[in-house]
C-alpha positions, 0 to 999 in steps of 0.5 A: 094399240102397242105402248111406246115408253118414252125414253131420255138419257141424262150425262150431267143433268141433262138429256142427251141424245146419240147414237150407236151407244157411242156416248162420248158425242151425245148432245144435249137433247132437242124433243117436242115435249120440252124448250130445254134439254131439262128433264123434269120439264120434259117429263112434263111435256111427256105426261100432258101428251098422255105418257104413263111412265117413263125410261132414263139412263144414267150414263154418267152413273154406269160410266162411273162419272157423277151421277144424275138420281135426285133428278131421277128422283124429282122425275119419279114424282111426276112419272114412274120411272124405270131407270138404268143407273147400271145396276151390278149387284143387290146393293146397288139395286136395292139402293135405286129404289127409293129413287124410281118405281122399277129397277132396270138390271142391264147386263151389260154392268151386272156382276154375276148372276147369282147377284140377281137371282138375290134380287129376285128372292127379296123383291117384288118382280112388279120392281125388277126390269131386266135388260139383255142388252146386245151389240152386234147381235151378241150379249153385252156383258162387262162381268157375265161370261155368258152367250145370248142363248146360255142368259135366256135358258137363266130368264126362263127359270126367273120368269120376269115380269118385263125383259128389255131386248135392247139393241145398243148397235140400233141406239138412235139410228132409227132403222128399224127393230133387229128381226134376228134377235126377236126371232131369238126371244119368241119364246118369250115374246109376251115378256118382251120391251123391243128397243134400239132403232125404232121407226114408225114403221116398225111399231105397226110391223112389232104390233102384228108380231104381237109386241106389247111394249116398246122404248122409244126415243128419237123419232118420238123427240123428234114428232115423227113418232106420236106418243098415243098414236 
C-alpha cells in the first residue's frame, strides 16, 4: 500500500490551506482530524487515525515573516515531523535538527549546492529530505541557477534516501500528479515522495507505477482520501 504522509502548512501558529502556492490567500485549515486549525490537535487526530509521521511547512519562516518552530517542536512529540522551514544553508539545517525528526532541504530557498553537500557530509541521510520544487515544469529556486536535469545529476551524486517531487502549481488543486515531471525522474523512482495536487484516483495510478510514498493535504483533510485505505 502506498504510504500517505499528511501535510499541514503553518502560518501564525495555525494550520492553513490554499492553492498553487499563492500564500497570501491561505485560510485556516478545515480538517476531519480536528475541530480547530491548531497543529497539535490536528497531529493528535492524525495519530489516532494511523499516521506515523507528518510534513509541516512553516510559511512564516519560509517568507522571513516570523516562525512557528515551537509549534513544530510540540507536534514532533506526537508524530515525527518532516519539516520545511526554508533551509538556506548548513547552519539553518543544523539549527532545525533540534525541532523536528527530518529536515527538508528545498530548492526554493537553498543558497548553493556547496551548502547542501556540507549537510550530507556531516549528517545521516535518515534526517535529510531533498525537496525538488517545481513551478510551471521548471525548477523553482531563488539562488541555484540550475535547471531540472542539472539538479537531478547532483542528486544522483549525493544519493539521498528521500526526494520530494513537489509540483507547486498543483498544490491544493486535487488535479492529479504531474506525469511529465514523474517521467523525468523515473530513474530515481525508488526514492521519490510525490507531492502537489494529488487526489484519490492519482494514488492508485502512482502505486501501480511503483511509487511508495506521497505527501497529501487537501484531499486527506477533506475526508476524500483515508490514511490507511
